[in-house]
PQR file of N, CA, C, O and H, with PARSE charges and radii, in Angstrom:
ATOM      1  N   UNK A   1      17.275  24.720 -18.573 -0.4000 1.5000
ATOM      2  CA  UNK A   1      17.043  23.335 -18.218 -0.0000 2.0000
ATOM      3  C   UNK A   1      15.672  23.221 -17.544  0.5500 1.7000
ATOM      4  O   UNK A   1      15.366  23.984 -16.627 -0.5500 1.4000
ATOM      5  N   UNK A   2      14.852  22.278 -17.992 -0.4000 1.5000
ATOM      6  CA  UNK A   2      13.521  22.062 -17.429 -0.0000 2.0000
ATOM      7  C   UNK A   2      13.575  20.988 -16.356  0.5500 1.7000
ATOM      8  O   UNK A   2      14.185  19.937 -16.554 -0.5500 1.4000
ATOM      9  H   UNK A   2      15.100  21.658 -18.736  0.4000 1.0000
ATOM     10  N   UNK A   3      12.940  21.247 -15.222 -0.4000 1.5000
ATOM     11  CA  UNK A   3      12.909  20.200 -14.196 -0.0000 2.0000
ATOM     12  C   UNK A   3      12.064  19.023 -14.688  0.5500 1.7000
ATOM     13  O   UNK A   3      10.988  19.215 -15.252 -0.5500 1.4000
ATOM     14  H   UNK A   3      12.444  22.100 -15.061  0.4000 1.0000
ATOM     15  N   UNK A   4      12.551  17.836 -14.474 -0.4000 1.5000
ATOM     16  CA  UNK A   4      11.831  16.640 -14.889 -0.0000 2.0000
ATOM     17  C   UNK A   4      10.893  16.178 -13.784  0.5500 1.7000
ATOM     18  O   UNK A   4      11.169  16.334 -12.595 -0.5500 1.4000
ATOM     19  H   UNK A   4      13.426  17.680 -14.015  0.4000 1.0000
ATOM     20  N   UNK A   5       9.785  15.607 -14.214 -0.4000 1.5000
ATOM     21  CA  UNK A   5       8.879  15.016 -13.238 -0.0000 2.0000
ATOM     22  C   UNK A   5       9.333  13.586 -12.964  0.5500 1.7000
ATOM     23  O   UNK A   5       9.604  12.817 -13.887 -0.5500 1.4000
ATOM     24  H   UNK A   5       9.561  15.480 -15.181  0.4000 1.0000
ATOM     25  N   UNK A   6       9.409  13.254 -11.711 -0.4000 1.5000
ATOM     26  CA  UNK A   6       9.772  11.904 -11.292 -0.0000 2.0000
ATOM     27  C   UNK A   6       8.576  11.308 -10.572  0.5500 1.7000
ATOM     28  O   UNK A   6       8.062  11.886  -9.613 -0.5500 1.4000
ATOM     29  H   UNK A   6       9.190  13.879 -10.961  0.4000 1.0000
ATOM     30  N   UNK A   7       8.137  10.151 -11.040 -0.4000 1.5000
ATOM     31  CA  UNK A   7       7.027   9.444 -10.407 -0.0000 2.0000
ATOM     32  C   UNK A   7       7.579   8.257  -9.633  0.5500 1.7000
ATOM     33  O   UNK A   7       8.461   7.542 -10.110 -0.5500 1.4000
ATOM     34  H   UNK A   7       8.554   9.681 -11.818  0.4000 1.0000
ATOM     35  N   UNK A   8       7.052   8.059  -8.441 -0.4000 1.5000
ATOM     36  CA  UNK A   8       7.471   6.948  -7.588 -0.0000 2.0000
ATOM     37  C   UNK A   8       6.244   6.168  -7.160  0.5500 1.7000
ATOM     38  O   UNK A   8       5.263   6.748  -6.695 -0.5500 1.4000
ATOM     39  H   UNK A   8       6.336   8.640  -8.053  0.4000 1.0000
ATOM     40  N   UNK A   9       6.299   4.847  -7.317 -0.4000 1.5000
ATOM     41  CA  UNK A   9       5.289   3.954  -6.758 -0.0000 2.0000
ATOM     42  C   UNK A   9       5.916   3.329  -5.523  0.5500 1.7000
ATOM     43  O   UNK A   9       6.858   2.544  -5.628 -0.5500 1.4000
ATOM     44  H   UNK A   9       7.096   4.377  -7.695  0.4000 1.0000
ATOM     45  N   UNK A  10       5.397   3.675  -4.361 -0.4000 1.5000
ATOM     46  CA  UNK A  10       5.925   3.169  -3.101 -0.0000 2.0000
ATOM     47  C   UNK A  10       4.997   2.074  -2.580  0.5500 1.7000
ATOM     48  O   UNK A  10       3.785   2.273  -2.486 -0.5500 1.4000
ATOM     49  H   UNK A  10       4.631   4.313  -4.276  0.4000 1.0000
ATOM     50  N   UNK A  11       5.562   0.932  -2.246 -0.4000 1.5000
ATOM     51  CA  UNK A  11       4.793  -0.201  -1.731 -0.0000 2.0000
ATOM     52  C   UNK A  11       5.347  -0.581  -0.371  0.5500 1.7000
ATOM     53  O   UNK A  11       6.559  -0.705  -0.195 -0.5500 1.4000
ATOM     54  H   UNK A  11       6.546   0.771  -2.322  0.4000 1.0000
ATOM     55  N   UNK A  12       4.459  -0.764   0.583 -0.4000 1.5000
ATOM     56  CA  UNK A  12       4.875  -1.071   1.951 -0.0000 2.0000
ATOM     57  C   UNK A  12       3.998  -2.196   2.492  0.5500 1.7000
ATOM     58  O   UNK A  12       2.777  -2.182   2.338 -0.5500 1.4000
ATOM     59  H   UNK A  12       3.475  -0.664   0.440  0.4000 1.0000
ATOM     60  N   UNK A  13       4.636  -3.157   3.120 -0.4000 1.5000
ATOM     61  CA  UNK A  13       3.874  -4.185   3.831 -0.0000 2.0000
ATOM     62  C   UNK A  13       4.628  -4.487   5.119  0.5500 1.7000
ATOM     63  O   UNK A  13       5.743  -5.009   5.102 -0.5500 1.4000
ATOM     64  H   UNK A  13       5.628  -3.169   3.246  0.4000 1.0000
ATOM     65  N   UNK A  14       3.997  -4.150   6.223 -0.4000 1.5000
ATOM     66  CA  UNK A  14       4.620  -4.423   7.504 -0.0000 2.0000
ATOM     67  C   UNK A  14       3.527  -4.793   8.488  0.5500 1.7000
ATOM     68  O   UNK A  14       2.440  -4.215   8.503 -0.5500 1.4000
ATOM     69  H   UNK A  14       3.092  -3.727   6.237  0.4000 1.0000
ATOM     70  N   UNK A  15       3.845  -5.745   9.279 -0.4000 1.5000
ATOM     71  CA  UNK A  15       2.925  -6.206  10.311 -0.0000 2.0000
ATOM     72  C   UNK A  15       1.557  -6.523   9.703  0.5500 1.7000
ATOM     73  O   UNK A  15       1.412  -7.537   9.021 -0.5500 1.4000
ATOM     74  H   UNK A  15       4.728  -6.215   9.266  0.4000 1.0000
ATOM     75  N   UNK A  16       0.560  -5.680   9.937 -0.4000 1.5000
ATOM     76  CA  UNK A  16      -0.778  -5.999   9.453 -0.0000 2.0000
ATOM     77  C   UNK A  16      -1.338  -4.937   8.506  0.5500 1.7000
ATOM     78  O   UNK A  16      -2.555  -4.810   8.375 -0.5500 1.4000
ATOM     79  H   UNK A  16       0.678  -4.856  10.491  0.4000 1.0000
ATOM     80  N   UNK A  17      -0.468  -4.179   7.849 -0.4000 1.5000
ATOM     81  CA  UNK A  17      -0.896  -3.191   6.863 -0.0000 2.0000
ATOM     82  C   UNK A  17      -0.221  -3.464   5.520  0.5500 1.7000
ATOM     83  O   UNK A  17       0.938  -3.874   5.467 -0.5500 1.4000
ATOM     84  H   UNK A  17       0.521  -4.283   7.955  0.4000 1.0000
ATOM     85  N   UNK A  18      -0.955  -3.233   4.452 -0.4000 1.5000
ATOM     86  CA  UNK A  18      -0.413  -3.273   3.102 -0.0000 2.0000
ATOM     87  C   UNK A  18      -0.756  -1.922   2.485  0.5500 1.7000
ATOM     88  O   UNK A  18      -1.915  -1.508   2.510 -0.5500 1.4000
ATOM     89  H   UNK A  18      -1.897  -2.900   4.495  0.4000 1.0000
ATOM     90  N   UNK A  19       0.233  -1.234   1.934 -0.4000 1.5000
ATOM     91  CA  UNK A  19      -0.015   0.117   1.438 -0.0000 2.0000
ATOM     92  C   UNK A  19       0.707   0.369   0.130  0.5500 1.7000
ATOM     93  O   UNK A  19       1.727  -0.250  -0.171 -0.5500 1.4000
ATOM     94  H   UNK A  19       1.174  -1.570   1.914  0.4000 1.0000
ATOM     95  N   UNK A  20       0.149   1.298  -0.644 -0.4000 1.5000
ATOM     96  CA  UNK A  20       0.794   1.764  -1.874 -0.0000 2.0000
ATOM     97  C   UNK A  20       0.517   3.254  -2.014  0.5500 1.7000
ATOM     98  O   UNK A  20      -0.578   3.729  -1.709 -0.5500 1.4000
ATOM     99  H   UNK A  20      -0.680   1.801  -0.399  0.4000 1.0000
ATOM    100  N   UNK A  21       1.510   3.972  -2.472 -0.4000 1.5000
ATOM    101  CA  UNK A  21       1.359   5.408  -2.696 -0.0000 2.0000
ATOM    102  C   UNK A  21       2.035   5.764  -4.007  0.5500 1.7000
ATOM    103  O   UNK A  21       2.998   5.118  -4.421 -0.5500 1.4000
ATOM    104  H   UNK A  21       2.399   3.586  -2.719  0.4000 1.0000
ATOM    105  N   UNK A  22       1.520   6.796  -4.651 -0.4000 1.5000
ATOM    106  CA  UNK A  22       2.147   7.323  -5.860 -0.0000 2.0000
ATOM    107  C   UNK A  22       2.517   8.775  -5.582  0.5500 1.7000
ATOM    108  O   UNK A  22       1.695   9.562  -5.111 -0.5500 1.4000
ATOM    109  H   UNK A  22       0.738   7.320  -4.315  0.4000 1.0000
ATOM    110  N   UNK A  23       3.759   9.112  -5.880 -0.4000 1.5000
ATOM    111  CA  UNK A  23       4.249  10.473  -5.691 -0.0000 2.0000
ATOM    112  C   UNK A  23       4.731  11.038  -7.023  0.5500 1.7000
ATOM    113  O   UNK A  23       5.263  10.313  -7.864 -0.5500 1.4000
ATOM    114  H   UNK A  23       4.426   8.473  -6.263  0.4000 1.0000
ATOM    115  N   UNK A  24       4.539  12.323  -7.198 -0.4000 1.5000
ATOM    116  CA  UNK A  24       5.150  13.049  -8.309 -0.0000 2.0000
ATOM    117  C   UNK A  24       6.073  14.069  -7.678  0.5500 1.7000
ATOM    118  O   UNK A  24       5.633  15.012  -7.020 -0.5500 1.4000
ATOM    119  H   UNK A  24       4.106  12.911  -6.515  0.4000 1.0000
ATOM    120  N   UNK A  25       7.361  13.862  -7.891 -0.4000 1.5000
ATOM    121  CA  UNK A  25       8.380  14.645  -7.208 -0.0000 2.0000
ATOM    122  C   UNK A  25       8.123  14.561  -5.700  0.5500 1.7000
ATOM    123  O   UNK A  25       8.242  13.469  -5.145 -0.5500 1.4000
ATOM    124  H   UNK A  25       7.719  13.096  -8.425  0.4000 1.0000
ATOM    125  N   UNK A  26       7.788  15.622  -5.026 -0.4000 1.5000
ATOM    126  CA  UNK A  26       7.558  15.551  -3.579 -0.0000 2.0000
ATOM    127  C   UNK A  26       6.083  15.697  -3.209  0.5500 1.7000
ATOM    128  O   UNK A  26       5.754  16.037  -2.073 -0.5500 1.4000
ATOM    129  H   UNK A  26       7.691  16.509  -5.477  0.4000 1.0000
ATOM    130  N   UNK A  27       5.192  15.436  -4.179 -0.4000 1.5000
ATOM    131  CA  UNK A  27       3.750  15.566  -3.937 -0.0000 2.0000
ATOM    132  C   UNK A  27       3.105  14.179  -3.926  0.5500 1.7000
ATOM    133  O   UNK A  27       3.273  13.405  -4.868 -0.5500 1.4000
ATOM    134  H   UNK A  27       5.460  15.159  -5.102  0.4000 1.0000
ATOM    135  N   UNK A  28       2.374  13.870  -2.868 -0.4000 1.5000
ATOM    136  CA  UNK A  28       1.658  12.594  -2.781 -0.0000 2.0000
ATOM    137  C   UNK A  28       0.376  12.709  -3.600  0.5500 1.7000
ATOM    138  O   UNK A  28      -0.490  13.535  -3.309 -0.5500 1.4000
ATOM    139  H   UNK A  28       2.237  14.499  -2.103  0.4000 1.0000
ATOM    140  N   UNK A  29       0.268  11.869  -4.629 -0.4000 1.5000
ATOM    141  CA  UNK A  29      -0.903  11.883  -5.499 -0.0000 2.0000
ATOM    142  C   UNK A  29      -1.971  10.898  -5.030  0.5500 1.7000
ATOM    143  O   UNK A  29      -3.165  11.136  -5.210 -0.5500 1.4000
ATOM    144  H   UNK A  29       0.971  11.198  -4.866  0.4000 1.0000
ATOM    145  N   UNK A  30      -1.542   9.806  -4.435 -0.4000 1.5000
ATOM    146  CA  UNK A  30      -2.493   8.840  -3.871 -0.0000 2.0000
ATOM    147  C   UNK A  30      -1.799   8.050  -2.779  0.5500 1.7000
ATOM    148  O   UNK A  30      -0.580   7.882  -2.785 -0.5500 1.4000
ATOM    149  H   UNK A  30      -0.572   9.612  -4.288  0.4000 1.0000
ATOM    150  N   UNK A  31      -2.603   7.569  -1.842 -0.4000 1.5000
ATOM    151  CA  UNK A  31      -2.088   6.783  -0.720 -0.0000 2.0000
ATOM    152  C   UNK A  31      -3.211   5.844  -0.279  0.5500 1.7000
ATOM    153  O   UNK A  31      -4.258   6.296   0.185 -0.5500 1.4000
ATOM    154  H   UNK A  31      -3.593   7.705  -1.837  0.4000 1.0000
ATOM    155  N   UNK A  32      -2.991   4.549  -0.424 -0.4000 1.5000
ATOM    156  CA  UNK A  32      -4.026   3.557  -0.125 -0.0000 2.0000
ATOM    157  C   UNK A  32      -3.465   2.562   0.886  0.5500 1.7000
ATOM    158  O   UNK A  32      -2.358   2.050   0.718 -0.5500 1.4000
ATOM    159  H   UNK A  32      -2.141   4.182  -0.801  0.4000 1.0000
ATOM    160  N   UNK A  33      -4.238   2.294   1.933 -0.4000 1.5000
ATOM    161  CA  UNK A  33      -3.810   1.363   2.977 -0.0000 2.0000
ATOM    162  C   UNK A  33      -4.901   0.324   3.200  0.5500 1.7000
ATOM    163  O   UNK A  33      -6.073   0.668   3.356 -0.5500 1.4000
ATOM    164  H   UNK A  33      -5.137   2.710   2.069  0.4000 1.0000
ATOM    165  N   UNK A  34      -4.511  -0.945   3.215 -0.4000 1.5000
ATOM    166  CA  UNK A  34      -5.424  -2.033   3.574 -0.0000 2.0000
ATOM    167  C   UNK A  34      -4.975  -2.572   4.930  0.5500 1.7000
ATOM    168  O   UNK A  34      -3.835  -3.006   5.096 -0.5500 1.4000
ATOM    169  H   UNK A  34      -3.559  -1.224   3.089  0.4000 1.0000
ATOM    170  N   UNK A  35      -5.874  -2.537   5.876 -0.4000 1.5000
ATOM    171  CA  UNK A  35      -5.569  -3.044   7.214 -0.0000 2.0000
ATOM    172  C   UNK A  35      -6.165  -4.443   7.379  0.5500 1.7000
ATOM    173  O   UNK A  35      -7.198  -4.765   6.792 -0.5500 1.4000
ATOM    174  H   UNK A  35      -6.801  -2.185   5.741  0.4000 1.0000
ATOM    175  N   UNK A  36      -5.510  -5.248   8.172 -0.4000 1.5000
ATOM    176  CA  UNK A  36      -5.938  -6.629   8.384 -0.0000 2.0000
ATOM    177  C   UNK A  36      -6.630  -6.748   9.739  0.5500 1.7000
ATOM    178  O   UNK A  36      -5.973  -6.812  10.778 -0.5500 1.4000
ATOM    179  H   UNK A  36      -4.671  -4.986   8.649  0.4000 1.0000
ATOM    180  N   UNK A  37      -7.931  -6.776   9.717 -0.4000 1.5000
ATOM    181  CA  UNK A  37      -8.679  -6.847  10.975 -0.0000 2.0000
ATOM    182  C   UNK A  37      -8.745  -8.257  11.554  0.5500 1.7000
ATOM    183  O   UNK A  37      -9.168  -8.434  12.697 -0.5500 1.4000
ATOM    184  H   UNK A  37      -8.464  -6.724   8.873  0.4000 1.0000
ATOM    185  N   UNK A  38      -8.333  -9.258  10.784 -0.4000 1.5000
ATOM    186  CA  UNK A  38      -8.416 -10.644  11.257 -0.0000 2.0000
ATOM    187  C   UNK A  38      -7.603 -10.870  12.536  0.5500 1.7000
ATOM    188  O   UNK A  38      -7.929 -11.756  13.327 -0.5500 1.4000
ATOM    189  H   UNK A  38      -7.990  -9.114   9.856  0.4000 1.0000
ATOM    190  N   UNK A  39      -6.570 -10.092  12.739 -0.4000 1.5000
ATOM    191  CA  UNK A  39      -5.698 -10.286  13.903 -0.0000 2.0000
ATOM    192  C   UNK A  39      -6.355  -9.886  15.220  0.5500 1.7000
ATOM    193  O   UNK A  39      -5.920 -10.319  16.288 -0.5500 1.4000
ATOM    194  H   UNK A  39      -6.305  -9.373  12.097  0.4000 1.0000
ATOM    195  N   UNK A  40      -7.391  -9.069  15.151 -0.4000 1.5000
ATOM    196  CA  UNK A  40      -8.062  -8.599  16.363 -0.0000 2.0000
ATOM    197  C   UNK A  40      -8.585  -9.749  17.217  0.5500 1.7000
ATOM    198  O   UNK A  40      -8.536  -9.693  18.446 -0.5500 1.4000
ATOM    199  H   UNK A  40      -7.744  -8.717  14.284  0.4000 1.0000
ATOM    200  N   UNK A  41      -9.082 -10.782  16.562 -0.4000 1.5000
ATOM    201  CA  UNK A  41      -9.640 -11.905  17.327 -0.0000 2.0000
ATOM    202  C   UNK A  41      -8.564 -12.749  18.013  0.5500 1.7000
ATOM    203  O   UNK A  41      -8.875 -13.553  18.892 -0.5500 1.4000
ATOM    204  H   UNK A  41      -9.122 -10.827  15.564  0.4000 1.0000
ATOM    205  N   UNK A  42      -7.290 -12.570  17.613 -0.4000 1.5000
ATOM    206  CA  UNK A  42      -6.189 -13.320  18.217 -0.0000 2.0000
ATOM    207  C   UNK A  42      -5.402 -12.496  19.233  0.5500 1.7000
ATOM    208  O   UNK A  42      -4.526 -13.031  19.913 -0.5500 1.4000
ATOM    209  H   UNK A  42      -7.037 -11.917  16.899  0.4000 1.0000
ATOM    210  N   UNK A  43      -5.697 -11.226  19.343 -0.4000 1.5000
ATOM    211  CA  UNK A  43      -5.008 -10.372  20.297 -0.0000 2.0000
ATOM    212  C   UNK A  43      -3.607  -9.961  19.873  0.5500 1.7000
ATOM    213  O   UNK A  43      -2.836  -9.448  20.684 -0.5500 1.4000
ATOM    214  H   UNK A  43      -6.409 -10.792  18.790  0.4000 1.0000
ATOM    215  N   UNK A  44      -3.279 -10.179  18.627 -0.4000 1.5000
ATOM    216  CA  UNK A  44      -1.963  -9.800  18.099 -0.0000 2.0000
ATOM    217  C   UNK A  44      -1.820 -10.322  16.690  0.5500 1.7000
ATOM    218  O   UNK A  44      -2.670 -11.067  16.203 -0.5500 1.4000
ATOM    219  H   UNK A  44      -3.905 -10.595  17.967  0.4000 1.0000
ATOM    220  N   UNK A  45      -0.757  -9.935  16.042 -0.4000 1.5000
ATOM    221  CA  UNK A  45      -0.537 -10.322  14.653 -0.0000 2.0000
ATOM    222  C   UNK A  45      -0.096 -11.775  14.576  0.5500 1.7000
ATOM    223  O   UNK A  45       0.801 -12.207  15.300 -0.5500 1.4000
ATOM    224  H   UNK A  45      -0.066  -9.330  16.437  0.4000 1.0000
ATOM    225  N   UNK A  46      -0.740 -12.519  13.690 -0.4000 1.5000
ATOM    226  CA  UNK A  46      -0.377 -13.909  13.399 -0.0000 2.0000
ATOM    227  C   UNK A  46       0.398 -13.884  12.083  0.5500 1.7000
ATOM    228  O   UNK A  46      -0.191 -13.607  11.038 -0.5500 1.4000
ATOM    229  H   UNK A  46      -1.469 -12.168  13.102  0.4000 1.0000
ATOM    230  N   UNK A  47       1.707 -14.166  12.105 -0.4000 1.5000
ATOM    231  CA  UNK A  47       2.530 -14.011  10.904 -0.0000 2.0000
ATOM    232  C   UNK A  47       2.004 -14.736   9.662  0.5500 1.7000
ATOM    233  O   UNK A  47       2.023 -14.164   8.572 -0.5500 1.4000
ATOM    234  H   UNK A  47       2.185 -14.391  12.953  0.4000 1.0000
ATOM    235  N   UNK A  48       1.551 -15.942   9.797 -0.4000 1.5000
ATOM    236  CA  UNK A  48       1.054 -16.689   8.630 -0.0000 2.0000
ATOM    237  C   UNK A  48      -0.176 -16.013   8.026  0.5500 1.7000
ATOM    238  O   UNK A  48      -0.296 -15.914   6.805 -0.5500 1.4000
ATOM    239  H   UNK A  48       1.536 -16.407  10.682  0.4000 1.0000
ATOM    240  N   UNK A  49      -1.081 -15.552   8.872 -0.4000 1.5000
ATOM    241  CA  UNK A  49      -2.268 -14.847   8.373 -0.0000 2.0000
ATOM    242  C   UNK A  49      -1.880 -13.519   7.721  0.5500 1.7000
ATOM    243  O   UNK A  49      -2.439 -13.140   6.692 -0.5500 1.4000
ATOM    244  H   UNK A  49      -0.983 -15.632   9.864  0.4000 1.0000
ATOM    245  N   UNK A  50      -0.923 -12.819   8.323 -0.4000 1.5000
ATOM    246  CA  UNK A  50      -0.465 -11.547   7.766 -0.0000 2.0000
ATOM    247  C   UNK A  50       0.150 -11.754   6.389  0.5500 1.7000
ATOM    248  O   UNK A  50      -0.116 -10.987   5.463 -0.5500 1.4000
ATOM    249  H   UNK A  50      -0.469 -13.127   9.159  0.4000 1.0000
ATOM    250  N   UNK A  51       0.965 -12.781   6.255 -0.4000 1.5000
ATOM    251  CA  UNK A  51       1.606 -13.080   4.972 -0.0000 2.0000
ATOM    252  C   UNK A  51       0.580 -13.352   3.879  0.5500 1.7000
ATOM    253  O   UNK A  51       0.691 -12.833   2.768 -0.5500 1.4000
ATOM    254  H   UNK A  51       1.181 -13.404   7.007  0.4000 1.0000
ATOM    255  N   UNK A  52      -0.403 -14.156   4.199 -0.4000 1.5000
ATOM    256  CA  UNK A  52      -1.456 -14.468   3.217 -0.0000 2.0000
ATOM    257  C   UNK A  52      -2.260 -13.223   2.858  0.5500 1.7000
ATOM    258  O   UNK A  52      -2.596 -13.015   1.693 -0.5500 1.4000
ATOM    259  H   UNK A  52      -0.492 -14.578   5.101  0.4000 1.0000
ATOM    260  N   UNK A  53      -2.567 -12.405   3.842 -0.4000 1.5000
ATOM    261  CA  UNK A  53      -3.345 -11.190   3.586 -0.0000 2.0000
ATOM    262  C   UNK A  53      -2.555 -10.203   2.725  0.5500 1.7000
ATOM    263  O   UNK A  53      -3.128  -9.542   1.858 -0.5500 1.4000
ATOM    264  H   UNK A  53      -2.294 -12.574   4.789  0.4000 1.0000
ATOM    265  N   UNK A  54      -1.244 -10.100   2.959 -0.4000 1.5000
ATOM    266  CA  UNK A  54      -0.419  -9.224   2.113 -0.0000 2.0000
ATOM    267  C   UNK A  54      -0.490  -9.687   0.660  0.5500 1.7000
ATOM    268  O   UNK A  54      -0.606  -8.867  -0.251 -0.5500 1.4000
ATOM    269  H   UNK A  54      -0.779 -10.636   3.663  0.4000 1.0000
ATOM    270  N   UNK A  55      -0.423 -10.988   0.446 -0.4000 1.5000
ATOM    271  CA  UNK A  55      -0.498 -11.520  -0.918 -0.0000 2.0000
ATOM    272  C   UNK A  55      -1.844 -11.204  -1.561  0.5500 1.7000
ATOM    273  O   UNK A  55      -1.912 -10.908  -2.754 -0.5500 1.4000
ATOM    274  H   UNK A  55      -0.328 -11.654   1.185  0.4000 1.0000
ATOM    275  N   UNK A  56      -2.895 -11.265  -0.786 -0.4000 1.5000
ATOM    276  CA  UNK A  56      -4.228 -10.969  -1.312 -0.0000 2.0000
ATOM    277  C   UNK A  56      -4.438  -9.473  -1.533  0.5500 1.7000
ATOM    278  O   UNK A  56      -5.159  -9.079  -2.450 -0.5500 1.4000
ATOM    279  H   UNK A  56      -2.840 -11.505   0.183  0.4000 1.0000
ATOM    280  N   UNK A  57      -3.821  -8.646  -0.710 -0.4000 1.5000
ATOM    281  CA  UNK A  57      -4.077  -7.202  -0.741 -0.0000 2.0000
ATOM    282  C   UNK A  57      -3.198  -6.409  -1.688  0.5500 1.7000
ATOM    283  O   UNK A  57      -3.615  -5.351  -2.158 -0.5500 1.4000
ATOM    284  H   UNK A  57      -3.235  -8.966   0.034  0.4000 1.0000
ATOM    285  N   UNK A  58      -1.997  -6.884  -1.985 -0.4000 1.5000
ATOM    286  CA  UNK A  58      -1.033  -6.036  -2.687 -0.0000 2.0000
ATOM    287  C   UNK A  58      -1.498  -5.596  -4.063  0.5500 1.7000
ATOM    288  O   UNK A  58      -1.378  -4.416  -4.394 -0.5500 1.4000
ATOM    289  H   UNK A  58      -1.658  -7.744  -1.603  0.4000 1.0000
ATOM    290  N   UNK A  59      -2.021  -6.499  -4.872 -0.4000 1.5000
ATOM    291  CA  UNK A  59      -2.456  -6.111  -6.225 -0.0000 2.0000
ATOM    292  C   UNK A  59      -3.641  -5.151  -6.173  0.5500 1.7000
ATOM    293  O   UNK A  59      -3.606  -4.125  -6.852 -0.5500 1.4000
ATOM    294  H   UNK A  59      -2.118  -7.457  -4.603  0.4000 1.0000
ATOM    295  N   UNK A  60      -4.697  -5.439  -5.394 -0.4000 1.5000
ATOM    296  CA  UNK A  60      -5.797  -4.472  -5.327 -0.0000 2.0000
ATOM    297  C   UNK A  60      -5.377  -3.100  -4.775  0.5500 1.7000
ATOM    298  O   UNK A  60      -5.866  -2.074  -5.247 -0.5500 1.4000
ATOM    299  H   UNK A  60      -4.726  -6.273  -4.842  0.4000 1.0000
ATOM    300  N   UNK A  61      -4.488  -3.073  -3.795 -0.4000 1.5000
ATOM    301  CA  UNK A  61      -4.045  -1.802  -3.217 -0.0000 2.0000
ATOM    302  C   UNK A  61      -3.279  -0.977  -4.260  0.5500 1.7000
ATOM    303  O   UNK A  61      -3.518   0.223  -4.399 -0.5500 1.4000
ATOM    304  H   UNK A  61      -4.090  -3.907  -3.412  0.4000 1.0000
ATOM    305  N   UNK A  62      -2.371  -1.611  -4.983 -0.4000 1.5000
ATOM    306  CA  UNK A  62      -1.627  -0.906  -6.028 -0.0000 2.0000
ATOM    307  C   UNK A  62      -2.582  -0.447  -7.127  0.5500 1.7000
ATOM    308  O   UNK A  62      -2.464   0.670  -7.630 -0.5500 1.4000
ATOM    309  H   UNK A  62      -2.177  -2.585  -4.870  0.4000 1.0000
ATOM    310  N   UNK A  63      -3.523  -1.304  -7.498 -0.4000 1.5000
ATOM    311  CA  UNK A  63      -4.499  -0.953  -8.535 -0.0000 2.0000
ATOM    312  C   UNK A  63      -5.294   0.299  -8.151  0.5500 1.7000
ATOM    313  O   UNK A  63      -5.454   1.205  -8.968 -0.5500 1.4000
ATOM    314  H   UNK A  63      -3.619  -2.212  -7.089  0.4000 1.0000
ATOM    315  N   UNK A  64      -5.783   0.352  -6.934 -0.4000 1.5000
ATOM    316  CA  UNK A  64      -6.555   1.514  -6.472 -0.0000 2.0000
ATOM    317  C   UNK A  64      -5.665   2.756  -6.435  0.5500 1.7000
ATOM    318  O   UNK A  64      -6.093   3.835  -6.845 -0.5500 1.4000
ATOM    319  H   UNK A  64      -5.653  -0.384  -6.270  0.4000 1.0000
ATOM    320  N   UNK A  65      -4.452   2.614  -5.954 -0.4000 1.5000
ATOM    321  CA  UNK A  65      -3.541   3.770  -5.890 -0.0000 2.0000
ATOM    322  C   UNK A  65      -3.292   4.341  -7.283  0.5500 1.7000
ATOM    323  O   UNK A  65      -3.255   5.559  -7.453 -0.5500 1.4000
ATOM    324  H   UNK A  65      -4.105   1.738  -5.621  0.4000 1.0000
ATOM    325  N   UNK A  66      -3.122   3.475  -8.278 -0.4000 1.5000
ATOM    326  CA  UNK A  66      -2.895   3.949  -9.642 -0.0000 2.0000
ATOM    327  C   UNK A  66      -4.171   4.533 -10.263  0.5500 1.7000
ATOM    328  O   UNK A  66      -4.105   5.516 -11.001 -0.5500 1.4000
ATOM    329  H   UNK A  66      -3.152   2.485  -8.140  0.4000 1.0000
ATOM    330  N   UNK A  67      -5.313   3.940  -9.971 -0.4000 1.5000
ATOM    331  CA  UNK A  67      -6.568   4.432 -10.535 -0.0000 2.0000
ATOM    332  C   UNK A  67      -6.961   5.802  -9.967  0.5500 1.7000
ATOM    333  O   UNK A  67      -7.679   6.561 -10.617 -0.5500 1.4000
ATOM    334  H   UNK A  67      -5.367   3.141  -9.371  0.4000 1.0000
ATOM    335  N   UNK A  68      -6.495   6.110  -8.773 -0.4000 1.5000
ATOM    336  CA  UNK A  68      -6.795   7.418  -8.181 -0.0000 2.0000
ATOM    337  C   UNK A  68      -6.106   8.562  -8.936  0.5500 1.7000
ATOM    338  O   UNK A  68      -6.417   9.734  -8.721 -0.5500 1.4000
ATOM    339  H   UNK A  68      -5.911   5.493  -8.246  0.4000 1.0000
ATOM    340  N   UNK A  69      -5.182   8.212  -9.810 -0.4000 1.5000
ATOM    341  CA  UNK A  69      -4.455   9.229 -10.581 -0.0000 2.0000
ATOM    342  C   UNK A  69      -5.282   9.746 -11.751  0.5500 1.7000
ATOM    343  O   UNK A  69      -5.016  10.834 -12.263 -0.5500 1.4000
ATOM    344  H   UNK A  69      -4.930   7.260  -9.985  0.4000 1.0000
ATOM    345  N   UNK A  70      -6.271   8.986 -12.175 -0.4000 1.5000
ATOM    346  CA  UNK A  70      -7.046   9.385 -13.365 -0.0000 2.0000
ATOM    347  C   UNK A  70      -8.327  10.084 -12.977  0.5500 1.7000
ATOM    348  O   UNK A  70      -9.098  10.487 -13.848 -0.5500 1.4000
ATOM    349  H   UNK A  70      -6.487   8.102 -11.760  0.4000 1.0000
TER
END
């Protein structure tokens, strides 16, 4: 029996970070994080700004994580 390769695309968005990683079995092939610096001027995370930034960041972050595989 041959071990199969399992690929996982992991996407995370919490607080002021948006991240994507690609794993093959238990090996991290790429890991990309976009941080939201806009909150610094407010002294804390502003939920509405964080939500909008996640929407803007998710596609580019996933795209970069996948492109790092080639």
